[in-house]
N, C-alpha and C positions, 0 to 999 in steps of 0.2 A: 443502391441499398444503403440505408442509414448506418453510420458508423459512430462509435463514441468519439466525441470531440472535446470533452472536458469532464473532469470529475471534481468533487468537493469532499474534503475531509472536515467533518465537524468535530471539534475538540473542546473538551472541558478546559484544557490547558494548551493553547496553541503553541507556546514556546517549547513545551515538552514534546509535543507531536512533531514540531519542526526538527528538533534535535534527533528524534527517533528516525525519521525518514532521511535526514542528511547522513546519519551514521550507517544506516542499512543500505541505502541505494545511491547515496551521493547526490540526491535531488537538491536543487537550488530554490531558495525562497526569496521573494521580493515583495515588500509591503506595497499595497496599491493605494497610493495617496495617503490620506490621514485615517482612512477607514481601518477597522480591525479585520483586514482581509489581506491574505498573502497569495500572490500568484506562485504556482508550483511548476517549475521547469524540470521535466524528467529527462531531457536529452536535447541534443542539437540537430540530429539528422536521422533519417530513416523513419520507418513507421513508429507511431507512438501517439500518446495523448498527454497534454498538460492539464493542470487543474488549479484548484484553489484550496486554501485552508482558512477556516473561520471559526470563531467561538461557537460552541454548541448552543442552540436556543432551546429552552425548556430543560427537562430533566435528562440525566444520563441514562443510557439503556441499561436494563437489568443485566448483571454479569452473565447469567445463564439464559437470558431471554433469546427469542428468535431473531434471526437476521432482520434488521430494520433499515434497509438501504441497499445501495448498489455495491456489489463486490467487484472490484477491479483486480485483474491478475497481471503481474509483472513478470516478464521473461528474464531469466538469469542464466549465466553460463554454468554455475555449479550450485545446485540447491543445498548441498551439505554445508558449504561455506556460508551461504545466505542464512540458513537455519541457525547457525552459530551466531551470526551477526545480529539476527533478530532477538535471540535470547540475551545477548550481551547488551543490547539497547533497551531491554525491558519489555519486549514483546513476549507473547505466549502462544502455544500451539492451540489452534481451534480444531483442526483435523490433521493427523499425522501425515507425513509424506507417503504418497502411494505411487506405485509405478503403473501408469495407465498405458496399456499397449497402444501404440500408434500415436500417442499424444505426448508422453514423456512423464517425468516425475513431477507430481503436483502436491503442494501442501497449502493449508490454509492457516492463517495466524490472526491474532488480535494485536493491534498496536497498543501503545500506552493509553489510548483513549477508549479502548473497547471496540474499536472498529475492526471488522473482519476484512482481510485482503488475501488474495491468492498469489502464489509464486509457482512458476513453471520452468522446468529445465527441459527443453525439447530434446528428442532423441538426436544423436550425433548426425544422422543422415538428414535431419531437418534444419540443421544450423547452417 
C-alpha cells in the first residue's frame, strides 16, 4: 500500500516558516545545495516522513479560501501544550481541537504561511 514519503511546505517567507516549525515541533532544516530549497528532518527514528520547504510559486492562497494542497498531520504527546506553542509561534486555529472517539484529540491549524496542518494526540491506550 502506498504511504506518504515526503511533504513540501510552500512559503511566502521560508525563513519565517522555518522558525515556526522549529519552535513548534523542533524540526531541523538544511539547505539543499545553492537552491532555495531546504530539507526538513522531522525525526531520527520510528515511523514518520521528512519533507522540504521552498518559496511559494505564484500568488498566496486566499486567507479564507478552500484547502489547496495536502494536509499532513503530526502526532504529539500533549495537544494542549502544542496548541500554545503554535499560537506563540504565530500560527492560528483553522479548526478547534476535537475529541474523536477511538482516534484521539485532533486540531487543525494554519502556519505563518497560511498552510493548513493537523495535530493529533492519540488516546493513552494507543501510545
